[in-house]
N, C-alpha and C positions, 0 to 999 in steps of 0.2 A: 813265483817267477812265471814270465810270459815271453815268449819269443815275440818279438815285434819287427815288422819289416813294412816296407813301402811298397805301394802297386802303383805303376804308372800306365795310363792308357796310351802315353806317346803322342798326343796330339802336336800337330803343327799347322801353321796357317800364315799366310803373308799378311798378317794384322799388326797394327802399330803397336798394339798393348802386348805383344806376344814376344818372349825371347826365343821362341822356337819357329823362326820363319819357314824352315825347309826341313826335310827329311833328315839331311846331313846333321843339322842343328840338335834335331831330338836323339838321334843315335848317340853323337859325341857326348851330349849333355848328360844322355842317361848312362853313360860309363863313367863320367865324372860324379855324377850324383851317387853311383854304388859305391865309388872309392870313397867319396866323402861321408857317405852313411855308414860304411865300415869304421872310419876314423871316430865317429862320435859314439859308437856302441851299438848301432842297430844291428839286428840279426839277419834281415832277409832284405833282397832287392828282387821285387817280382814286376812282371810286365804283361800286360794284356795284348792278345793278338787279334787283330782285326784285318780282313782283306777288303780290297777295292775302297780304302778308306786312307785319309791321311793321317794315319797312325801307324804305329809298330805293326809289322805285318810278319817278317820272317825272323824268328826269335834266335836260331841258334849261332849265327855270326855275332849277334848282340851279347849273348850269354858266354860265348867262348873268348870275346874281347875283354868281359867284366871279370871272368875266371882268371885270365892271364894277368891282369892289373890289381887283382884283390888276393887276400891270402885266408880269411875266415867267415866272410858273409854268405848265407846262403843265397843262391841265384835261381830264381824260378820263374813261372809263368802262371797266369791266371785269368784265361786258360788258352790252350791249344784247341782251335776246332777241328776234330777229327775227320769231320766230313770232307775237309780239303787235304788229308794228309795221305801220302803212301806210307804205311807202316813200316815197310822193310828200308826204306831210305832214311825214315825218321829213327830207325833204331841206330843207324851209323851215324847220323848228324849227333843224337843225343849221347851215344857214347863218346864221341870225339870231345863234345863240350864237356862232358862230365869228368873225362881224363884230364883235360886242360885246366879245370877248376880243382883238380884233387880231390872229386868226389863230393861237391858241394851243391850239385845240381837237385832241384827239387820241382819237378815237373808237373804241373797242372794241366789236365786235359779234360775234354768233355765232349758232348754233342755239339755243342757251340749255341749261340743265341741268334736271332734275326740278323741278317746281315745287310749290307748296303745296296745288294742287287738281288734280284730274284734267284733262287738255287743258284748262287754263286759257285758253289761246288762243280756244277756241270762245266762250266768253263775250264776247270783244273782236270777235266776228263773223267769224273765220277757220277755213277748215277745209281740208286739203290736197284738191287735185285727184284724180280718180279714178285709182287704182292708185299714188299717191305717199303719202308719210308726212309727218309734221311735221318732219321733218329736212329732207326735200327742200323742203318749203314754206318754211322758215328760210332755206335756201341760195338759193333763187330770189329771194325777197324782197331778199337782201343784194345780189344781183347787179343788180337792179332799182335799188337805192338807190345802187350804184356807179355805175351808167350815167348816171342823172339828175344826179348830183354833178358831171359833166363840164360841164355848163352849155350844153349843146348844145340849140337849140330842137327840139321833137317835137310840139307842139300847134298845131292850126289855129286861127288868130286868127277872132274874129267880125269880119264886114264892117261890123257897125255897133256898135262897141264904147263904152262908157261914156267910156273916155279913150283917146287915140290910143295906137296900137301902134307899136313899132319894125317895120322891114320884115322879112319872114319868118316862120318858125315861132316859137312862143313857148316859152321855158323857165320853170321854176320860179323864183320870186324869194323873198327876195334869194339871190343867188349868190355863194358865197365863193370866190373863186380860190384854188386849192391844197389845199382840203380833201379832196378825193379822194386826195391823196397820203398824208394822215393818218388812213386808216381801217386798224383793226387787226381781224384775227381770232382769235377766242378757240378755238383747237384742242384737243381732248381726245384726238386720235388723230394717229398719222404722216400717214394718207391725208389729212385735213383740213388739216393744216399743208401739204402738198404742193398742194391745191387752193387754200388761200389764197395761196401763192406764184405759181401759176400764174395767178391773177387780179390779181396787182400790190398785195396787202396786205401789211401789216406782221403780225407774229405776236405774240400774247399766250399764254403758257403759264401754267398756274394752278398751284396748290398740289396738284393732282390732275391725273391724266390717265389713260386707258384703260390697263391693264396690258397690254403686248404682248409682254414678254419674261420678266417675274418680277424684273427688276433692281430696284435702288433707284430712286426717283424721279428724282433728279438726272441719272443716267445715261440713263435713258430719255428725259428731257427733251433732254438734250445730242444725243442721236442724233436726236431729232425736229427740233431747231433745224437741225442739218447737213442733215438732209434738205429742209428748207424753204430752205435757202440755195442748195442744188444745183438744186432745181427752178426758184428765181427765175432763175438764171443760166441754165438750159436754157430757159427761156421767153423770154429774150431783153430782161427787162426791165432798163433802165438805172441806174435809180434804186437806191443803196444801202438796203436795206430795215432796219427796224428790229425788234428781238425784244426783248420783255420776258418775265421770270420773276417769279412772286410768292413771297414767302418769308414765314414768321413768325419774327421775329428780335427778341431782347430782350437787351440789354446789362445785366446785374445790376450796378448800380453803387451801390445803397443799399438801405436795409432793405425800401423798400416794394417795390421791384423784386422783391426775393426772396420777398417775401409773395405777390405776386401770380403771379410765373412761375418760381420757384424750382424747382418739381417738373417743368415742361415739359422742361426740358433733357435730362432721362431718357426722353423719349418716342423711339420709332424710327417709320421709316416703316411704314404699315399697309396692308392689303389687304382689299378688300370689294367688293360690289356697289352700285353708284350707281344703277344701272337694272336692271331683269331681264335677266339673261344678259349684263351688262356689268360684267366685273370691273376695278376701279380701282386705282391705287396713289396713297395719300395721304401727302403729305410730312409728316415731322415738324417740330416746332417747335424752333427754336435759342434757347435760353435759357442764358446763362453769363456767367462774369465775361469782360470784354473780351479777355484774353489768350487764353482758351480758345476763344471765338467765332472770332477770327481764325484760329487753326488748324484749326477744323472748316469755317469758310467757304471757306478756301483751297482745300479738297478738293472742293467743289461745282461738277462740271463744267458744269452748266447755266447756274449765274451767270457762270462764266468765258465761255461763248459768247454770252451776250445782252449787250447794251448798255445795258439798262433793268431795274432791280430795283424792284419795287414792294412795300413792306413794309406787310403787313397790320396794322390797328391795332385796339385794343380802343376803339372810339368811345364805348362806354357809359362809360367811365371820365373822360371829359371831356376839354375842349380842353388845360388846363394839363399834365395827366398825358401826354396824347399828344405834346405839344410836347417834354416832358422826354424819352419813349421815342425819338422821332426825333432830337433833338440829341444823345442819348447815342451812337447810330449814327454819326452825322456826327463826331462827336468823338472818340470812342474806339475805333471798329472801321474805318471808310472810309479813313482815312489809311493805315493800316498794309496794306491790302489793295490799294492803288492805285486805289481808287474816287474818291479826292479828292487 
């Protein structure tokens, strides 16, 4: 068995072929898709976070709305860029969203990827401290976020408060018990996967990672996941960690599928620079008839190592078509691979 969710980048544009012409379209359709995904038996609804782009950016209102309209499906992010975040305010937002959903939040956080503007986090009022870079800043904010999620008091109460305080130091509210154990780190390298393990997080590995061996993505990811699991054990964490990988997978079961994705199945992994001096490997798309897909996916070592698979979706094609895409995987591919 494997947890299967979708991952949406939440694109919109005033394009004649798009079902998502506005931000409102994307937000409302994201809610509808999560509801429909729960109905067909999918396990998770995850959303990417990008700033200064026509994509989803502020996750907690969306996660809260989905939490209020669903009852079983996991709701998460992949990932929130911590360079842009106030960890204190984020603890409050995350706690509220998790309580609304009944404890179904699965938050993916990370240092973040290259953004639409140069050093966009500076426009949010943040800058690295002397001698540190933005990656250091993102990781430090992540650690502060994790610490405050524990729910331990740290703030000195006012002796003359507007409302009575409980005894002792005060914590941020609302506190959601157990959310600290449902934080994932999006790791682009082996070193940051080990760091995530040492700090008691789950692991998200995307459709790309920094190239550290020249091997195909799935092999490099599988090695990354094994290093993560070994580091968790070495650090002494008792809880069994979770690991997700993201893939673009399309089962071609009708003419519309073949029109949209028939050529993508010929793609291969590619290599290129995602940042200056940072060579990355980008995973291929899987698109084929179900019997061919099953054979190809059975060879993907990283999927085998992970307990959770996030299917990237073409959200601009609308709710109905994406439900079809997800249903085709659940019906025609997942059972043969032992995912269902």
